C-alpha positions in Angstrom: 12.6 -12.6 1.5 15.3 -11.9 -1.0 12.9 -10.3 -3.6 12.7 -6.8 -5.0 9.5 -5.2 -3.7 9.4 -2.9 -6.7 9.3 -5.7 -9.3 5.5 -6.0 -9.3 5.2 -9.0 -7.0 2.4 -9.0 -4.5 3.0 -10.0 -0.9 0.2 -11.7 1.0 0.1 -12.0 4.7 -2.5 -13.9 6.8 -3.6 -12.8 10.3 -3.0 -15.0 13.3 -6.6 -16.2 13.6 -6.7 -17.0 9.8 -9.7 -14.8 8.9 -7.7 -11.7 7.8 -5.5 -11.3 4.8 -3.4 -8.3 3.9 -1.9 -7.7 0.4 1.0 -5.3 -0.3 1.7 -4.4 -3.9 3.9 -1.8 -5.6 2.1 -0.5 -8.7 5.0 1.7 -10.0 3.8 4.8 -8.3 3.6 3.7 -4.7 2.8 0.9 -2.3 -0.9 -0.2 -2.0 -2.3 -2.1 1.0 -5.5 -4.2 0.6 -7.1 -6.0 3.5 -10.0 -8.6 3.5 -11.6 -10.3 6.5 -13.9 -13.4 6.2 -17.0 -13.3 8.3 -17.0 -17.1 8.6 -14.2 -19.6 8.3 -10.5 -19.1 7.6 -8.3 -18.5 4.6 -6.6 -21.7 3.5 -2.9 -21.1 3.6 -0.2 -23.0 1.6 2.7 -24.6 3.5 5.9 -22.7 2.7 8.9 -24.8 1.9 11.6 -22.1 2.3 9.6 -19.2 3.8 8.0 -18.1 0.6 5.2 -19.6 -1.6 4.4 -18.9 -5.2 0.7 -19.4 -6.3 -1.0 -18.6 -9.6 -3.4 -15.6 -10.0 -6.3 -18.0 -10.2 -5.3 -19.7 -6.9 -5.1 -16.2 -5.2 -8.6 -15.3 -6.5 -10.0 -18.6 -5.1 -8.2 -17.9 -1.8 -9.6 -14.4 -1.6 -13.1 -15.7 -2.2 -12.7 -18.2 0.6 -12.7 -21.2 -1.7 -10.5 -24.2 -1.2 -8.0 -23.4 -3.9 -6.3 -26.8 -3.6 -9.4 -28.6 -4.8 -12.0 -26.2 -6.3 -15.4 -27.7 -7.1 -18.2 -26.3 -9.1 -21.3 -26.3 -6.9 -23.8 -24.8 -9.4 -24.1 -25.2 -13.1 -27.0 -23.6 -14.9 -29.2 -25.8 -17.0 -29.4 -23.2 -19.8 -28.4 -19.7 -20.4 -30.8 -16.8 -21.1 
């Protein structure tokens, strides 16, 4: 991929069926592997232009929650707090 794996970047890979994501990250001490599987649906995956894709931390958070990160919508807004 042409990137330094020790630079703090995270690498996200999606399983073949689309319901599994694996994240590899180097935290300065060692490599960490995180995995998440959706019970229903599939993770929405960006189309890579040159084999790699850069997304914002907010877009990654949406993707990990199974939300369409390309067009997020608020589905619930409380009437009042407290």
